[in-house]
C-alpha positions in Angstrom: 118.4 13.7 -38.0 119.1 12.2 -41.3 116.7 10.2 -43.7 118.2 6.8 -42.7 117.7 7.8 -38.8 114.0 8.9 -39.6 113.0 5.9 -41.7 112.0 3.6 -39.0 109.8 6.1 -37.4 108.2 7.0 -40.6 107.5 3.3 -41.2 105.9 2.9 -37.9 103.8 6.0 -38.3 102.5 4.7 -41.6 101.7 1.1 -40.0 99.9 3.0 -37.2 97.9 5.0 -39.6 97.0 1.9 -41.5 95.9 0.1 -38.4 93.7 3.1 -37.3 92.2 3.3 -40.6 91.5 -0.4 -40.6 89.9 -0.2 -37.3 87.8 2.7 -38.3 86.7 1.0 -41.3 85.6 -2.1 -39.3 83.9 0.0 -36.8 82.0 1.8 -39.7 81.2 -1.6 -41.3 79.7 -2.9 -38.2 77.8 0.2 -37.8 76.5 -0.1 -41.1 75.5 -3.7 -40.5 73.7 -2.8 -37.2 71.7 0.0 -39.0 71.0 -2.5 -41.8 69.9 -5.4 -39.6 67.6 -3.2 -37.5 66.0 -1.9 -40.5 65.4 -5.4 -42.2 64.1 -6.7 -38.8 61.8 -3.9 -38.2 60.6 -3.7 -41.6 58.1 -6.6 -40.6 56.0 -6.5 -37.7 55.4 -10.2 -37.5 57.8 -13.1 -38.0 57.3 -16.9 -37.8 59.0 -20.2 -38.5 55.7 -21.8 -39.7 55.9 -23.0 -43.3 59.7 -23.8 -43.3 59.9 -26.9 -45.4 63.6 -27.4 -44.2 62.6 -27.5 -40.5 62.3 -30.8 -38.6 60.6 -29.0 -35.7 56.8 -29.5 -35.2 56.8 -26.3 -32.9 56.3 -23.0 -34.3 56.5 -19.6 -33.0 55.0 -16.2 -34.2 56.9 -13.0 -33.1 55.2 -9.8 -33.2 57.2 -6.4 -33.0 55.6 -3.4 -31.1 57.0 0.1 -30.8 59.0 -0.3 -34.0 59.5 3.5 -34.0 61.5 3.3 -30.7 65.2 2.3 -30.5 64.2 0.2 -27.4 61.5 -1.9 -29.2 59.5 -4.8 -27.6 56.9 -7.3 -28.6 55.3 -10.6 -28.0 56.0 -14.2 -28.8 53.3 -16.8 -29.4 54.8 -20.4 -28.9 52.7 -23.4 -30.1 54.1 -26.8 -29.1 52.7 -30.5 -29.3 52.7 -32.1 -26.0 50.9 -35.4 -25.2 49.2 -35.2 -28.7 47.8 -31.8 -28.2 48.7 -28.4 -29.2 49.6 -26.1 -26.2 49.9 -22.2 -26.7 52.4 -20.3 -24.6 52.6 -16.6 -24.4 56.0 -14.7 -24.0 57.1 -11.2 -24.2 60.4 -9.8 -25.4 62.4 -6.7 -24.9 65.4 -5.2 -27.1 68.8 -5.4 -25.0 71.5 -4.4 -27.6 72.4 -4.9 -31.2 75.9 -5.3 -32.7 76.9 -5.9 -36.3 74.2 -8.3 -37.9 72.8 -9.6 -34.5 70.1 -8.3 -32.4 69.9 -9.3 -28.6 66.7 -9.7 -26.8 65.5 -10.7 -23.4 62.4 -13.0 -23.3 60.1 -13.5 -20.3 57.4 -15.7 -19.6 53.8 -14.3 -19.1 50.4 -15.4 -18.3 48.6 -12.3 -19.6 49.0 -10.2 -16.4 52.3 -11.1 -14.9 55.9 -11.6 -16.2 58.4 -13.9 -14.7 61.7 -15.8 -15.5 64.2 -14.6 -18.0 65.8 -16.0 -21.2 68.3 -14.6 -23.5 67.9 -14.9 -27.2 69.9 -13.7 -30.2 68.5 -12.7 -33.7 71.0 -13.1 -36.5 70.4 -11.9 -40.0 71.0 -14.5 -42.8 69.5 -12.2 -45.3 66.7 -9.2 -45.3 64.1 -11.9 -45.3 65.4 -14.6 -42.9 66.8 -14.4 -39.4 68.5 -17.3 -37.2 66.7 -17.2 -33.7 68.8 -18.7 -31.0 67.6 -19.1 -27.5 70.7 -19.3 -25.2 70.5 -21.9 -22.5 69.2 -20.6 -19.2 66.8 -21.8 -16.5 63.2 -20.2 -16.1 62.1 -19.7 -12.7 58.9 -21.5 -13.2 55.7 -20.3 -11.5 52.0 -21.3 -12.2 51.8 -24.0 -15.0 54.6 -22.6 -17.3 56.9 -25.7 -17.5 58.2 -25.9 -21.0 61.5 -25.9 -23.0 62.0 -23.3 -25.8 63.8 -24.6 -28.9 67.5 -23.9 -29.1 67.3 -22.6 -32.4 65.2 -22.0 -35.4 64.9 -19.8 -38.8 62.2 -17.2 -39.0 60.9 -15.4 -41.8 58.3 -12.5 -42.3 54.7 -13.1 -42.0 52.6 -12.0 -45.3 50.9 -8.8 -44.9 53.0 -7.4 -42.2 55.5 -5.3 -44.1 55.6 -1.9 -42.6 56.5 0.0 -45.9 53.8 -1.8 -47.8 51.2 0.4 -49.2 48.6 -2.1 -48.4 49.8 -2.3 -44.8 51.2 1.3 -44.1 50.1 3.0 -41.1 50.4 6.4 -42.6 47.0 6.0 -44.3 45.3 4.1 -41.4 43.1 6.0 -39.1 43.5 6.0 -35.2 40.7 4.5 -33.3 39.4 6.8 -30.8 36.4 6.7 -28.3 34.6 9.3 -30.6 34.7 6.9 -33.4 33.6 4.0 -31.2 30.5 6.1 -30.1 29.8 7.0 -33.7 29.6 3.5 -34.9 28.1 1.9 -31.7 25.6 -1.0 -32.1 22.1 0.0 -33.8 23.9 2.7 -35.8 23.9 2.7 -39.7 26.2 0.1 -41.1 27.2 2.4 -43.8 28.5 4.7 -41.2 31.6 2.6 -40.8 33.0 2.8 -44.2 32.1 6.6 -44.2 34.4 6.8 -41.3 37.1 4.3 -41.8 36.9 3.3 -45.5 37.1 -0.1 -47.1 37.7 -2.8 -44.5 40.9 -5.0 -44.7 38.9 -8.2 -44.4 35.2 -9.3 -44.6 34.2 -12.8 -43.1 31.3 -14.8 -42.0 31.3 -15.0 -38.3 30.1 -16.9 -35.3 29.3 -15.9 -31.5 31.8 -17.2 -28.9 28.7 -18.4 -27.1 27.6 -21.6 -28.9 23.8 -21.4 -27.8 23.6 -18.1 -29.6 24.5 -19.5 -33.1 21.8 -22.2 -32.6 19.1 -19.5 -32.0 20.5 -17.3 -34.8 21.3 -19.8 -37.3 18.8 -18.2 -39.8 20.8 -15.0 -39.8 23.9 -14.3 -42.0 26.5 -13.0 -39.5 29.1 -10.9 -41.4 32.1 -9.0 -39.8 34.3 -6.5 -41.2 37.9 -6.2 -40.0 40.0 -3.1 -39.8 43.6 -3.1 -39.0 43.9 0.5 -37.6 47.0 2.4 -36.3 46.4 1.5 -32.6 43.8 -1.3 -32.6 42.1 -4.2 -34.5 38.4 -3.4 -35.0 35.7 -5.9 -35.9 32.4 -4.6 -36.8 29.5 -7.3 -37.0 26.2 -7.0 -38.7 23.4 -9.3 -39.3 21.6 -7.6 -42.1 24.0 -5.1 -43.6 21.8 -2.3 -42.5 22.6 -1.8 -38.9 25.7 -2.4 -36.8 25.1 -5.4 -34.4 28.3 -5.2 -32.6 31.9 -3.8 -32.2 35.0 -5.7 -30.9 38.2 -4.0 -30.1 41.7 -5.4 -29.5 44.1 -2.6 -28.7 47.9 -2.5 -29.2 50.7 -0.1 -28.6 48.3 2.2 -26.6 45.5 1.9 -24.2 42.0 2.0 -25.6 39.4 2.8 -23.0 35.9 1.9 -23.0 33.0 4.0 -24.4 31.3 6.2 -21.8 28.7 3.6 -20.7 27.3 2.6 -17.2 29.1 -0.4 -15.8 29.2 -2.3 -12.5 32.2 -0.3 -11.4 35.6 1.1 -12.2 38.0 -1.1 -14.1 40.8 -2.3 -12.0 44.4 -1.9 -13.1 47.7 -3.7 -12.1 51.0 -1.9 -11.2 51.6 -1.5 -14.9 48.3 0.4 -15.4 47.0 -2.7 -17.5 43.2 -3.3 -17.2 42.6 -6.5 -15.2 39.6 -8.7 -14.1 38.7 -8.2 -10.5 36.1 -10.1 -8.2 33.2 -7.5 -9.0 33.4 -8.2 -12.7 32.6 -12.0 -12.2 29.4 -11.3 -10.4 26.4 -12.1 -12.6 28.5 -12.7 -15.7 28.3 -15.6 -18.2 31.4 -17.3 -19.4 32.8 -18.9 -22.5 36.2 -20.4 -23.3 37.9 -19.7 -26.8 40.5 -22.2 -27.8 42.0 -22.8 -31.2 45.5 -23.8 -32.3 46.6 -20.3 -31.8 44.0 -18.7 -29.4 43.5 -19.4 -25.7 41.0 -16.7 -24.1 38.0 -16.5 -21.9 34.9 -14.3 -22.5 33.2 -12.6 -19.6 29.8 -11.1 -20.6 27.4 -8.7 -18.7 24.0 -7.3 -19.7 23.9 -3.3 -19.4 20.5 -2.1 -18.2 18.7 1.1 -19.1 19.0 3.5 -20.9 21.7 1.5 -23.1 20.4 -2.2 -23.2 23.5 -3.5 -24.5 25.8 -6.5 -23.8 29.4 -5.9 -22.9 32.0 -8.8 -23.1 35.6 -8.7 -21.9 38.2 -11.0 -23.4 41.1 -12.2 -21.2 44.2 -14.3 -21.9 43.7 -18.1 -21.2 40.8 -20.3 -21.5 38.9 -21.9 -18.6 37.7 -25.5 -18.3 34.1 -26.4 -17.6 34.9 -27.5 -14.2 37.3 -24.6 -13.4 36.7 -22.0 -10.7 35.7 -18.7 -12.5 37.7 -16.9 -9.8 40.9 -18.1 -11.5 40.2 -15.3 -13.9 40.8 -12.6 -11.3 43.9 -10.7 -12.1 44.1 -11.6 -15.7 44.8 -9.0 -18.4 41.9 -7.7 -20.4 42.9 -7.8 -23.9 39.9 -6.6 -25.7 36.0 -6.0 -25.5 32.9 -6.5 -27.6 29.9 -4.4 -27.1 26.6 -5.8 -28.9 23.0 -5.1 -29.3 22.3 -8.6 -28.2 23.7 -11.5 -26.3 26.0 -12.7 -29.3 29.5 -11.8 -28.9 32.5 -11.9 -31.4 36.1 -12.4 -30.8 39.1 -11.4 -33.1 41.0 -14.7 -33.8 44.7 -14.8 -34.7 44.1 -16.2 -38.1 41.7 -13.1 -38.7 44.7 -10.6 -38.1 46.8 -12.1 -40.9 
C-alpha cells in the first residue's frame, strides 16, 4: 500500500488513540476526585448545618461519622426539627453505598435506638473541602412506632469544630483506649489524682448536676466537678465532689462494645440480634427512673443500688425519654447507650453539648 492509501487508517488510529487517552484521563480525574472527596469528608468526624447564616431552614442536623478507617464507613444523624412550637429530636443511622467523582452516596434509616426501619437515599456532593451539599432523594419511609416526619430535601453542611481527625488536639493516635482494667483502677472512692496519672489532662472540666433532680437539692452545698475525656473508643466522665476522691464514672462507648466492670448485678445483660445491649424486664424491677431531655438529648436513666460488698449505684442510660405518666415497660428492648457507676445515688449523663 502507498502512503495515500494508508493515510485514512493512520488518521483513524490517531483519533482512536486520542479518544482512549481522553477517556483514561477522565477516569483518572474522577478517581482522583473520588479519593479527594472521601479524604475531605472523612477528615472530620462530625458535620452540621447549624450556624449557616444563609440557610432559611430552622431545622438542623448533626452527622457523625464512625469507622472512618473502613472503606464502608457508617454513622449517625441527629435531626432536630421544630414541630408545634416544640423542638423534637429524631435519630437516624446511615451507611456508605458508593462514591463517584465528587459525590458520596449513603443509605439512611430511621432508628429508635434498638431497631432500624425504613430507607432513604442521600447524596453528599463536595462544594469545597469544608462544605458539602447534602441531598435527600425523595422516597417514602415505611413508618413504624411514632417516627412520622419529613426530611429536608437539601441543605449544606460544614465541619463541627474540634472534630478534625488530623488535628493534634483531637488525634486518636495520642489518646488512650478505655478498658475494664482502667475502669476498675479509677472506680468510685479511688483517689481523684489517679485519673490524670492514667489518662492525662482531661479534654474538658465542667460543673455538673445529677440527672435525678432531688439529689441536687440534697447536695446543693457540694460543688460537683466533672472531667471529660474523649478517648479512642469512648467518652468518659469522671465526677468528684471534693477533688480528692472519685464519686462516679460515666461511660458512653462508640465504635466498640464497652462491657461493664466485674460487679454483681441482678442478672445477665440482654442483647438483641445485633449483639447490642438492651433493656429487659428484669432490669426494671426495683429501679428508679429519670428522663433526660434537652434540645439535642433524649434519654432515660434506670438506676439500681448494688448491695454488699460494693454498695454502689449503677445507672443505665437508654435512647428516648419517658413521660411522667408513661409505662416504664416501654423501655424494654431499648438500646443501652451508656452507664454510670457512682458511690451514691447521684448519677451523671454525658450531654451532646459536652462532647463538642
